[in-house]
C-alpha positions in Angstrom: -9.3 -6.4 11.8 -11.5 -9.6 10.7 -9.1 -13.2 10.8 -9.3 -13.4 7.1 -7.1 -9.7 6.7 -5.0 -10.5 9.0 -4.2 -13.2 7.5 -4.0 -11.8 4.2 -1.7 -9.3 5.9 0.6 -11.8 7.2 0.9 -14.0 4.0 1.9 -10.1 2.1 4.5 -9.3 4.8 5.9 -13.7 4.8 6.4 -12.9 0.6 7.5 -9.7 0.7 10.1 -10.4 3.2 10.7 -13.7 1.3 12.0 -11.8 -1.9 14.3 -9.7 0.5 16.0 -12.4 2.4 15.1 -15.8 0.7 13.3 -16.3 4.2 9.8 -17.2 5.0 8.4 -15.6 8.7 8.9 -18.1 11.0 5.5 -18.7 13.5 6.6 -16.2 16.3 7.2 -14.0 13.6 3.7 -14.2 12.3 2.3 -14.4 15.8 4.2 -10.8 16.7 2.7 -9.7 13.2 -1.3 -10.6 14.0 -0.7 -9.2 17.6 0.4 -5.9 15.7 -2.3 -5.9 13.0 -4.9 -6.6 15.8 -3.4 -3.8 17.7 -2.0 -6.0 20.9 1.0 -5.4 23.1 3.5 -7.5 23.2 3.5 -8.4 26.8 -0.1 -10.0 24.9 1.6 -11.4 22.5 4.0 -12.7 24.5 1.9 -14.4 27.3 -0.1 -16.1 24.0 3.0 -17.7 22.9 4.5 -18.9 25.9 7.5 -16.0 25.8 9.4 -13.6 27.6 7.7 -10.0 26.9 11.8 -9.4 26.5 12.0 -11.5 24.1 9.0 -10.7 22.0 9.9 -7.3 22.1 14.0 -7.9 20.5 12.6 -10.5 18.0 10.0 -7.3 16.9 12.9 -5.1 17.0 14.7 -7.2 14.2 10.9 -7.9 12.2 10.9 -4.3 11.8 14.6 -3.6 10.5 13.7 -6.5 8.1 10.9 -4.8 7.1 12.2 -1.6 6.7 14.7 -2.8 4.9 12.6 -4.4 2.5 9.8 -1.2 2.1 12.9 1.4 1.9 11.5 3.0 4.7 11.1 2.6 8.7 8.9 0.0 9.9 7.5 -0.2 13.3 4.7 -2.0 15.4 2.9 1.3 15.1 2.7 1.8 11.1 3.3 -1.3 9.7 -0.2 -1.3 8.1 0.2 2.1 6.4 3.7 1.3 5.1 2.6 -1.8 3.4 -0.5 0.5 2.2 2.2 3.1 1.0 4.4 0.1 -0.7 1.6 -0.8 -2.3 0.0 2.2 -3.3 3.6 2.8 -5.0 3.1 -0.3 -6.9 -0.1 -0.1 -8.4 0.2 3.5 -9.3 4.1 3.4 -10.3 5.3 0.2 -11.1 8.2 1.4 -9.0 9.7 1.3 -5.9 13.1 2.5 -4.8 14.0 2.6 -8.3 13.1 -0.9 -9.4 10.7 -1.6 -11.9 8.1 -4.0 -9.8 5.5 -6.6 -11.8 1.8 -5.3 -10.5 1.3 -9.5 -10.2 2.6 -8.9 -6.9 2.4 -9.8 -3.2 0.1 -6.9 -3.0 -3.1 -8.6 -4.5 -2.5 -10.5 -0.7 -4.2 -7.0 1.0 -7.8 -6.8 2.1 -8.9 -4.7 -1.1 -9.8 -2.0 1.6 -6.8 -1.2 2.5 -5.4 -0.6 -1.5 -7.7 2.2 -2.0 -6.8 5.2 -3.0 -7.0 8.0 -0.2 -9.9 10.6 -1.0 -7.1 13.2 -0.5 -5.4 11.7 -3.3 -8.2 11.2 -6.1 -9.1 15.0 -5.4 -5.8 16.0 -6.3 -6.0 13.8 -9.4 -9.4 15.3 -10.2 -8.0 18.9 -10.1 -5.5 18.5 -12.5 -7.5 17.5 -15.6 -8.5 20.7 -16.4 -4.6 21.4 -16.9 -3.8 18.9 -18.4 -6.3 19.5 -21.3 -5.0 22.6 -21.1 -1.6 21.3 -21.8 -3.0 20.2 -24.8 -3.0 16.0 -23.8 -6.4 14.1 -24.9 -8.8 12.8 -23.0 -7.8 9.0 -23.4 -3.9 10.7 -22.5 -5.1 12.2 -19.2 -6.8 9.1 -18.5 -4.4 6.7 -19.3 -1.6 9.2 -17.2 -3.8 9.8 -14.0 -5.0 6.1 -14.4 -9.1 7.3 -14.5 -11.8 6.5 -16.7 -12.7 7.9 -19.8 -15.9 8.6 -18.0 -14.9 10.8 -14.9 -12.1 12.1 -16.8 -14.9 13.9 -19.4 -17.1 14.1 -16.5 -14.8 16.6 -14.7 -14.0 18.8 -17.9 -17.5 19.2 -18.1 -18.1 19.8 -14.9 -15.3 23.0 -14.4 -17.2 24.5 -17.4 -13.7 26.0 -18.5 -14.1 25.8 -22.4 -12.0 23.0 -22.6 -15.0 20.5 -23.3 -14.6 21.5 -26.7 -11.1 19.0 -26.3 -13.6 15.8 -25.5 -13.5 14.7 -28.9 
């Protein structure tokens, strides 16, 4: 991971923690996150920061607990990136996380662009839903809005399906 991506992720976590606790990450917590994003072992993080491995592990455990509480899911060194991706994915697609309405102008804007892209599986599920939604009587515009797809993609999927629902394109 390049250094600017790591800094973006650390900044995102810092803002997440601040919004949850009112406190920013300290230098050592930031170093733990940077190490986690770069797949470093705790011993390596400890050595770079002139601390004992036990101290780093203890501090990291508290950090993961705080992030877990803020994200509403169990977070560890090994799943921090995927947890952030899920959190931001939920923000961008639902504007609701843990039952709370979230403003789209948020901390996830700092994540590297490639971290926010939808999975191919999710995209495929959305495309498969297009034909069924047309059969239920939704307009192309409604489907595009609900599935957060462009009109062109929805129209293409309907035409590609060849199920006789293409006349609903108007």
